[in-house]
N, C-alpha and C positions, 0 to 999 in steps of 0.2 A: 496529448500535445499534437499529434498528427491528425486526430479526428476532429478536433474542435474547429479549426478554421473553415473547412468545407461545410460543416454543419451550420456554422454561423452564417456563411454566405447563402446557403440554401434557405435558412430561416428568414433572412432579410428579404430575399428576392422571391420567395415561394408563395404559392396560393394556400388556401386553407388545408387542402390535402397534404401539401408538402410540409406545412407547419406541424400537422399531426404526426407525419412520418419522422420529421426531424426530432420532435419531442420524444417519440418512442425510441428512436435510435440513440438519442442522448441519454435517456434513462438506462437503456441496456448497456451502453458503453460505460456509464458511470458505475452501475452495479457490478459489472464484470471487472473493469480495470481498477476502479477505486476500492470498492468494498471487498470483492473476492481476492484479487491478486495483491493489491496494496496492503490491505489489513493483514492478510495471512502471511505475506512475505515479511512484513514488518515484525509480526510476532515471532516468526521463526528466527529472524536476525537478532531480536532481543534475547531469545533463549540461547542462541549460539554465543552471543557476547557474554551473557551471565555465566554460562558454563566455562568459557575460556578464562574469564577473570577469576572464577573460583579455583580452577586448576592452577593458574599462576600463583595465587595466594597460597595454596597448599604446597606447591613445589618450592617456592622461594623461602618459605619459613621466616619471613621478615615481619609478618603480621600474625595475630593470634589464629590458631587452628580453627576455632569456632567461627571466625569470620568467613573463612573459605568454605566451611561446611554449610553455613546458613545461606 
């Protein structure tokens, strides 16, 4: 969010060297922020949510035990 506007401004107003640099910076930012941090953090949060729901199911005993174990 904070990286995109300056990169867009540089891309619009820059010369060929600036365009190549902005392209490389965008790719690096996208791979680091989107793929590395975003995907991994998302997976960790899904795991945390799944474990929490399973524990709640097992402790509440309102649903079948197999559902919490699965």
